[in-house]
N, C-alpha and C positions, 0 to 999 in steps of 0.2 A: 432456383432449381428445386424441384420437389421429387422425392422418391415415393412411388406407390408400391406397396407390397400387395401383389395380386396372385390369386390362385384359387383352386377348388376349395370348398369347405373342408375343414379339419386336416390341413396339410402342414400346419405349424406357423402360419403367418403371424399370429399374435405373439408367439414365443420369440420369433425372430425380431419382431417389432420391439419387444421388451429388451432384447439383447442390444439392439441398435440404439435405443433411446433411454434405457434405464427406467422407463415408465412401465409399471406392472399393470397388466390388464387381465381380466377374466378370460381364460383361453378356452372355455367350454362353449358349445354352440347350442344353448337352449333356444327354443323357438322365439324368434323376434330379436335376439340379442345382437345378431351380426348385420341387421339391416342398417343400423347406424354405423358410422366409421369412427375410428380412433386416430388421433394425430398427436405427434410429439416432435421433438427436435433431437437431432444428433449434432453434437459439436465436433467439427472437423477443422482443426487448426483454429483460425479466427472466424470461421464461418458457422452459422447455424443453418443446418439443412432440415427442412420440413419433411417428416416421414409420416406417411399415411397408411394405416392398416385398413385396406379396402374390404368390404364385405365379400365373403366367399362367392365365387361364381364359376360355373362350368363353361360359360359361353359369353361372347359379346353380342349375342342375339337374345336379348332379355326375355325370359319366360316367367319372371317373378320380380318382386320389388327389390330384393337384394341384388340381382343381376342388373336391373335398371340403374340402381345407384352406382354400381361398379362401372358401368359403361359411361355414365354421366361424369364421372370423376376423371376420366382420361383426357389429358391435354397434350398437345404435340411436344411441348418442351419437357415433359416429365421423363424421369428415368423409372422404368418398371423393373422391379425385382420380382420375377415370376417364380413363386414358391411352388415346387412340384413334388409330389409324393413319389419317391424313387421306386416304391413297390408297385404302384399303379401307373407306370409311366405312360402307357398307351392312352388311358383315359385322360390323364392330365395334360398331355401334349396338344390336345385339341385347342385349348385356350392359348397355349404358347404359339401355335400356328396362326391363330387369329390376331394375336398381338404383333407377330412378325408381318402379317399382311398390312397392318396399319402403320408399319414402319416406325414403331416405337423403339426408343433406345432401351434395350432389353438385356438383362442378365438373368440366367436361369439358376435358381438355388435348388439343387437336387437334394431335397430334404429327406430325412429318415434314412440316410445313407448307411447307418449302422444296421438297420433292418435288412438291407440287401446282403450284407456280409453274413448275418446270422442265418438267412434263408438260402444262401448259396446262389444268389442272383448276380449274374455278371453283366455289368454295363460298361461298354467301351466309351469312356468319357471323351477321349479325343475324337472318336468317330461321331458321337452325338454332337459335340461342339462344331465339328466340321459340317455336319448335315444341317444344323440350325443356323450356323453363321454368327453365333453370339457366344459369349462366355458361359460355360456351364461349371458351376462350383458345387461340389458335394458338401452338404451340411448336415449337422445333427443339432437342431435348434435347442433341444433340451439340455445338451452338454456344452454348447457353444462351439463345437467343432465346425470349422469352416467359416465362421463369422468374420474372422480377421481377413481371410482371403476374399470374402464377399465385399468387404469395405475397400480393400486394396484394388479390387477389380472395377469398382465404380468409377465413372468418368470425372474424377476430381482432378484439379491441377496437381502435377507431380509432387511439388513441394509439400502440399497438404497431406498427401498419402504417405510420404516419407516420414513426416512428423508424427502422424497418427501411428504408423507401424512402430516407430521408436518408443512411443509412450506405451503401447501395448506390450512390446517385448520386454520393457523394463518392469512389467508387472505392477505398475503403480495403481491399478484399478481393481476394484473388488470383483468377485465372481459374478455378482448379479448385474453389474454394469460393465462387464469386461470389454464390450465392443464400443463404448463411447470413447471419443478421443478428446483430449484437452491439451492445452499448451503445457 
């Protein structure tokens, strides 16, 4: 099983990738840097899960090289964590709807959640989750808020999730790799 982190450019995919894998990547989008993808592993119990930071894309109907690479990476067995900017929800949900049309196993990471609070933006998480029919997890990638919930929501066997949550709760991991799970 593979996790693809997909979303528009500059929504925090690379920061979430770093939190999940402990691999530090350059998170700026200088021209040409996101056409290649980055991959790493997340240890969850006894399993190594491949995590891929897909190039930023606005659509699954490619208009540029980065979007073409993103489309080519999608495989039916993948789990997609669709990282969405909570401040620009309408623009970001276009890709979400396209992923849903493809019947991808999908989790929405509603990132930059702290900015919605600071700006007074109200998002009804339950209603959004009901409308989309997939889990919607509020996250703040830069602080790690919501990353544990994101991992626990992923479609892993129950015993692995439970073991991962226990390790995280015990605080045995450093702040920079707080979302990696080990035995």
